[in-house]
C-alpha positions, 0 to 999 in steps of 0.5 A: 089836505083831504084824507078821504077822496070822497067828500060832500059837494059843500066840502068840495066847494070849500076847497076853492080859494080866492084867485084859484083856477077852476077847471069845469067838465062837461059839454051841454049837460053831459058830464057837468058837475052841477052839484058842485056848481050849486055848492060853490054858488051857494057859498059865494052868495052866502059868504062873498067867497071865493072871489076872483076865480079863473074858470076854464072849460071846453064845451059849454058846460050848461043847459042854456038856462040855469044849470052847470057853469051858469051857476057861477055867473056872479060878478066878483066870483069870476075874474076870468073865463077861458072857454071853447064853446060859449053857446050853452052858457049865455049868462057867462057870455052876458058877463063877458059882453058887459065887460065884467070879467076877462073873457077868452074864446079859444078853439074847442079842440085846442082846449081839449089838447090843453087838458092833456098838456095840463095833466102832463105838466106842459106849458101849453099847446102848439098848433096851426089851428087859429092862424089868421082868425080871431084867436091869432094874437095879430087879430084879437088873440081870442080876447072877447072884450076890452077888459081882457088884456093878457096874451094867452096865445103867441105866434111862433115858428117851428121848423120854418112853419108858423104856429100858435102857442096856446098857454095852459092855465095852471089849475088849482081845482077841477070840478069833474062829474064822474 
């Protein structure tokens, strides 16, 4: 447990363990915790740890080139990526297309609501958004590739109305630029 809430980026990167779920802030380069990403990447490259991370993000936390979540695009570091807007993180997209990570694309607005549900300790978000689209589990369930098999979206009925239930991940660590 940390005694001081303000630590170096290296110390923060050392808080991430194998198999953790990491929430990553930012949209484009705004609000992206790049120093933390640099530190985590360096740790992985130098030591091979941590491994098997689940990365959860909303709006493309990168610059379309090298900054932000791009720094985490290393085979072995990431096991699963759940994102809302992949356009600014093409290196993560390349891992997904190459079937090297489990990958989900969920609606950005739903992910925004999932942040709230995670903070409130709720199991997920109920929404009609995505019915009949690629995130509907009767279609692809938001899964990007064959490696991705777990259902994160369920169809349910509430008050006679069909809805999608989006399961909230359970994060261990959040990288937030404040």
